[in-house]
Structures are given as C-alpha cells and as structure tokens.
C-alpha positions as semicolon CSV with decimal commas, in nm:
position;residue;x (nm);y (nm);z (nm)
1;M;-0,918;-0,486;0,226
2;I;-0,783;-0,160;0,364
3;K;-0,758;0,087;0,077
4;D;-0,566;0,376;0,231
5;P;-0,191;0,298;0,198
6;D;-0,092;0,501;0,507
7;T;-0,349;0,323;0,722
8;L;-0,240;-0,013;0,584
9;T;0,126;0,063;0,657
10;R;0,041;0,170;1,014
11;L;-0,171;-0,140;1,079
12;R;0,100;-0,368;0,942
13;A;0,353;-0,205;1,174
14;E;0,119;-0,245;1,472
15;W;0,065;-0,612;1,387
16;A;0,439;-0,671;1,346
17;G;0,482;-0,526;1,696
18;V;0,227;-0,772;1,835
19;T;0,397;-1,073;1,676
20;K;0,740;-0,953;1,791
21;M;0,610;-0,913;2,147
22;I;0,463;-1,264;2,143
23;E;0,799;-1,409;2,039
24;R;0,976;-1,217;2,316
25;M;0,718;-1,335;2,570
26;K;0,772;-1,697;2,463
27;M;1,148;-1,661;2,525
28;L;1,084;-1,495;2,862
29;L;0,851;-1,772;2,971
30;A;1,085;-2,045;2,848
31;G;1,362;-1,898;3,060
32;T;1,136;-1,860;3,360
33;F;1,007;-2,218;3,340
34;A;1,359;-2,353;3,281
35;G;1,469;-2,183;3,602
36;G;1,194;-2,365;3,792
37;A;1,032;-2,050;3,926
38;F;0,731;-2,118;4,148
39;T;0,548;-1,821;3,997
40;A;0,590;-1,940;3,636
41;P;0,229;-2,061;3,576
42;A;0,078;-1,737;3,708
43;L;0,338;-1,533;3,524
44;G;0,247;-1,710;3,199
45;G;-0,113;-1,597;3,228
46;I;-0,015;-1,240;3,304
47;V;0,247;-1,225;3,028
48;Y;0,001;-1,337;2,760
49;N;-0,256;-1,075;2,861
50;L;-0,049;-0,792;2,710
51;P;-0,023;-0,936;2,356
52;L;-0,393;-1,026;2,378
53;L;-0,481;-0,663;2,449
54;L;-0,248;-0,532;2,180
55;A;-0,372;-0,780;1,920
56;F;-0,733;-0,684;1,975
57;D;-0,640;-0,316;1,961
58;V;-0,508;-0,381;1,609
59;L;-0,839;-0,554;1,530
60;A;-1,031;-0,249;1,656
61;Q;-0,815;-0,015;1,448
62;T;-0,865;-0,239;1,142
63;L;-1,242;-0,245;1,187
64;R;-1,250;0,134;1,232
65;A;-1,055;0,175;0,909
66;L;-1,295;-0,059;0,726
67;R;-1,591;0,132;0,869
68;D;-1,436;0,465;0,769
69;Q;-1,399;0,345;0,410
70;N;-1,771;0,250;0,418
71;E;-1,733;-0,129;0,419
72;F;-2,003;-0,133;0,689
73;K;-2,190;0,118;0,907
74;C;-2,135;0,162;1,279
75;R;-2,165;0,474;1,494
76;S;-1,959;0,331;1,777
77;D;-1,583;0,289;1,818
78;S;-1,641;-0,001;2,060
79;L;-1,468;-0,321;1,947
80;G;-1,772;-0,535;2,022
81;R;-2,009;-0,311;1,830
82;L;-1,769;-0,280;1,537
83;L;-1,736;-0,659;1,529
84;E;-2,114;-0,704;1,529
85;A;-2,162;-0,437;1,259
86;G;-1,902;-0,597;1,034
87;K;-2,026;-0,952;1,082
88;G;-2,220;-0,977;0,757
89;T;-2,001;-0,760;0,537
90;V;-1,637;-0,836;0,622
91;S;-1,481;-1,168;0,512
92;W;-1,427;-1,356;0,838
93;V;-1,232;-1,679;0,871
94;D;-1,405;-1,768;1,200
95;W;-1,621;-1,485;1,332
96;Q;-1,739;-1,677;1,640
97;A;-1,381;-1,754;1,749
98;I;-1,297;-1,384;1,721
99;R;-1,616;-1,293;1,915
100;T;-1,500;-1,531;2,190
101;G;-1,161;-1,360;2,182
102;V;-1,324;-1,017;2,220
103;D;-1,509;-1,148;2,527
104;L;-1,176;-1,271;2,672
105;R;-1,014;-0,937;2,586
106;N;-1,296;-0,756;2,766
107;A;-1,251;-0,976;3,073
108;V;-0,882;-0,880;3,080
109;A;-0,925;-0,512;2,997
110;H;-1,228;-0,436;3,211
111;A;-1,220;-0,692;3,491
112;G;-0,847;-0,765;3,525
113;K;-0,884;-1,137;3,453
114;I;-0,575;-1,347;3,387
115;T;-0,684;-1,528;3,070
116;L;-0,466;-1,836;3,081
117;S;-0,532;-1,908;3,447
118;H;-0,867;-2,055;3,343
119;K;-0,798;-2,401;3,197
120;D;-1,142;-2,420;3,036
121;R;-1,067;-2,105;2,835
122;K;-0,729;-2,212;2,693
123;A;-0,885;-2,383;2,390
124;D;-1,112;-2,081;2,331
125;L;-0,816;-1,846;2,348
126;L;-0,609;-2,052;2,106
127;S;-0,903;-2,081;1,868
128;C;-0,966;-1,708;1,888
129;Y;-0,601;-1,630;1,818
130;L;-0,600;-1,861;1,516
131;G;-0,917;-1,712;1,369
132;Y;-0,799;-1,362;1,448
133;W;-0,453;-1,409;1,298
134;L;-0,601;-1,550;0,979
135;F;-0,836;-1,250;0,958
136;I;-0,554;-0,999;1,009
137;V;-0,333;-1,173;0,755
138;A;-0,615;-1,165;0,499
139;I;-0,703;-0,799;0,560
140;I;-0,377;-0,612;0,624
141;M;-0,082;-0,831;0,532
142;P;0,063;-0,833;0,180
143;P;-0,027;-1,129;-0,043
C-alpha cells in the first residue's frame, strides 16, 4: 500500500484519468462503428494504444512509489525492471498477465505497434488489463 497521502492522491487522480479516457474512447469507437467507417477496425487499435500507455505509466509511478518507500529494492526507473524487482514482495493478483501487458506496452511505446490489430494478442491484452486493474485497485484505490 502507498503510505504517502500526497502520492496516493496523485496516483488516484492519474488512474481516474485513465478510466475516464477509456470510457470516452469506447463512445468514440461506438460512434465510428455505427457510422460504418471503413477505417474503424484500424482506428480501434490505435485508439486503445493511448489508454494502454497511460495505464502502464500509472503502474510505473506506483512501483516507483513502492520502491521509494522501501517495499523492494531497484536501482532502475524502467517499468520492466521495477516489475521484476517487485515480483516477490508486492501483492500481485496476476503478475504474469501484467508482465505480458508490459511487453505489449513496450511494443507500442518503442516499436509503434498497434496492439489490437493482432488477433492473437487480444486475449493477452484483456487478461493483462484485468490483472493490472485489480492490482491498481488493491494498491491505490480506497477500500
């Protein structure tokens, strides 16, 4: 659990922004698909990349805060290294699903991949989101 109240407030606000963006993206896509746009499937993949990046930025900030309050040790600020360092000490709902999500995030952030354009990754992405959301709720959201 995050102990610093200012950090916790900031992380909760960041997470609320992610969930609000996802809801807005859903409405945007619903309108686009309803209009029968030919670009809708490609647009869906692109639109979901932004919340993916933002969500994993909140995860990185959360892990840095946990590291800074000595929940685990890690010299790096890299999301992947923070995730690995916290694996045995932070209470994870589904660590492997989140690790898969970090790999997808890296493909988007570093290689410009469109996550949902790969049908074989849709289940992984949904699983990663579920595991990640449960982790965030347990760590930074009020009981």
